[in-house]
Structures are given as structure tokens and as C-alpha cells.
C-alpha positions in Angstrom: 60.9 89.3 117.9 62.1 85.7 117.3 60.0 85.4 114.1 62.3 87.4 111.9 62.6 85.1 108.9 61.2 82.1 110.6 57.6 81.0 109.8 55.2 80.7 112.8 55.2 76.9 112.3 58.9 76.8 113.1 58.6 78.8 116.3 57.4 75.7 118.1 60.5 73.9 117.0 62.6 76.9 118.1 61.1 76.9 121.5 61.7 73.2 121.8 65.3 73.8 120.7 65.8 76.3 123.4 64.8 73.7 125.9 67.1 71.2 124.2 70.7 72.6 123.9 71.6 69.5 121.9 69.9 70.8 118.8 72.6 72.8 117.1 70.8 72.9 113.8 67.9 74.9 115.2 70.2 77.0 117.4 71.9 78.1 114.1 68.5 79.3 112.9 68.1 81.4 116.1 71.3 83.3 115.7 70.9 86.8 117.1 73.5 88.8 115.2 
């Protein structure tokens, strides 16, 4: 689902980014087009 082109190791960072709206860099990685 979320792991489209994102390695499993980065999923933890993505989940952390979802809790921290301040991280725009990681939010760009999780762009659901």
C-alpha cells in the first residue's frame, strides 16, 4: 500500500512523518497521485 517505491526501512520514517506534519521532505515521498 504505502510501500510503493519506498524500502521497508523508510516506512518507519514515513509513519513518523505522518505524526509530524512539519516534515515536508518525507511528506513529498508519500505523495498519493
